[in-house]
C-alpha positions as CSV (number, residue, x, y, z in Angstrom):
1,X,-56.5,-1.9,-19.2
2,X,-55.7,-0.1,-15.9
3,X,-57.9,0.9,-13.1
4,X,-58.4,4.4,-11.7
5,X,-55.9,3.6,-9.0
6,X,-53.2,2.4,-11.3
7,X,-49.7,3.9,-10.8
8,X,-46.5,3.9,-12.8
9,X,-43.2,3.1,-11.1
10,X,-40.1,4.3,-13.0
11,X,-36.7,3.2,-11.6
12,X,-33.6,1.7,-13.2
13,X,-33.2,-0.7,-10.2
14,X,-35.1,-3.9,-10.8
15,X,-35.3,-4.8,-7.1
16,X,-36.8,-1.4,-6.3
17,X,-39.3,-1.6,-9.1
18,X,-40.4,-5.1,-8.0
19,X,-40.6,-4.2,-4.3
20,X,-42.5,-1.0,-4.9
21,X,-45.0,-2.8,-7.2
22,X,-45.5,-5.6,-4.6
23,X,-46.1,-3.0,-1.9
24,X,-48.7,-1.2,-4.1
25,X,-50.5,-4.4,-4.9
26,X,-50.7,-5.2,-1.1
27,X,-52.7,-2.0,-0.8
28,X,-54.9,-2.8,-3.7
29,X,-53.2,-0.4,-6.1
30,X,-52.4,-1.7,-9.6
31,X,-48.8,-0.9,-10.6
32,X,-46.9,-0.9,-13.9
33,X,-43.2,-0.8,-13.8
34,X,-40.7,0.8,-16.2
35,X,-36.9,0.4,-16.2
36,X,-36.4,3.9,-17.6
37,X,-38.0,7.2,-18.3
38,X,-37.8,6.5,-22.0
39,X,-39.7,3.2,-21.6
40,X,-42.4,5.0,-19.6
41,X,-42.7,7.8,-22.2
42,X,-43.3,5.1,-24.8
43,X,-46.4,4.0,-22.9
44,X,-49.6,6.0,-22.5
45,X,-48.6,8.2,-19.5
46,X,-52.2,9.6,-19.3
47,X,-53.6,6.2,-18.2
48,X,-52.0,6.4,-14.7
49,X,-53.3,8.2,-11.6
50,X,-49.8,8.8,-10.4
51,X,-46.2,8.4,-11.4
52,X,-43.4,7.5,-8.9
53,X,-40.0,8.0,-10.4
54,X,-36.4,7.9,-9.2
55,X,-34.4,11.0,-9.9
56,X,-31.0,9.5,-10.7
57,X,-31.3,6.9,-13.5
58,X,-29.2,6.1,-16.6
59,X,-30.4,8.0,-19.6
60,X,-33.2,10.4,-18.8
61,X,-33.3,11.4,-15.1
62,X,-36.5,11.8,-13.2
63,X,-36.2,15.6,-13.6
64,X,-35.8,15.1,-17.4
65,X,-38.9,13.0,-17.3
66,X,-40.7,15.7,-15.4
67,X,-39.6,18.3,-18.0
68,X,-40.9,16.0,-20.8
69,X,-44.2,15.5,-19.1
70,X,-44.6,19.2,-18.8
71,X,-43.6,19.7,-22.5
72,X,-46.3,17.2,-23.5
73,X,-48.8,18.9,-21.1
74,X,-49.3,15.7,-19.1
75,X,-50.4,16.7,-15.6
76,X,-50.4,13.2,-14.0
77,X,-49.2,13.8,-10.4
78,X,-45.5,12.9,-10.0
79,X,-43.7,11.8,-6.9
80,X,-39.9,12.0,-7.3
81,X,-37.6,9.9,-5.1
82,X,-33.9,10.2,-4.6
83,X,-31.0,8.9,-2.5
84,X,-29.1,12.1,-3.0
85,X,-31.3,14.9,-1.9
86,X,-30.2,18.5,-1.9
87,X,-32.3,21.7,-1.4
88,X,-31.5,22.7,-5.0
89,X,-32.8,19.4,-6.4
90,X,-35.9,19.5,-4.2
91,X,-36.6,23.1,-5.2
92,X,-36.3,22.3,-8.9
93,X,-38.5,19.2,-8.6
94,X,-41.3,21.1,-6.7
95,X,-41.0,24.2,-8.9
96,X,-41.4,21.9,-12.0
97,X,-44.6,20.5,-10.7
98,X,-43.7,17.4,-8.7
99,X,-46.3,16.8,-6.0
100,X,-43.9,15.3,-3.6
101,X,-40.1,14.8,-3.2
102,X,-39.1,11.9,-1.0
103,X,-35.7,10.8,0.2
104,X,-34.5,7.2,0.0
105,X,-35.0,5.2,2.0
106,X,-38.6,6.3,2.0
107,X,-41.0,5.0,4.6
108,X,-44.1,3.1,3.6
109,X,-46.2,5.5,5.7
110,X,-44.8,8.6,4.0
111,X,-45.4,7.1,0.5
112,X,-49.0,6.1,1.4
113,X,-49.7,9.6,2.7
114,X,-48.6,11.0,-0.6
115,X,-50.6,8.5,-2.6
116,X,-53.8,9.1,-0.5
117,X,-53.5,12.8,-1.0
118,X,-53.2,12.3,-4.7
119,X,-55.6,9.4,-5.2
120,X,-57.9,9.5,-2.3
121,X,-58.5,6.7,0.3
122,X,-56.7,3.6,-0.7
123,X,-58.8,1.1,1.2
């Protein structure tokens, strides 16, 4: 069972998943990690307060994940993160409903601002 402040971290890089989950726990946020968009979609996406997903992943991309969430009418706030930002990619992500589009390496402060705007005060 997850708490109201539980988030999903979707990234094909194990180290990033682990680091991000540890960071979330240090701020009192429960985090579940998924190595792919497909693995995430096999879970109950509606149980999370927020989804943080990499854009470039093997298999489904973060944008593909966003499209599938929209198709399923799942409105969980989505933060997309990429190491390869372009205006076109950012525009597509935001037009598709992503709440935020962050560039790697993202700062802890920037991510926390996004999370607080989505979930409310974290402390």
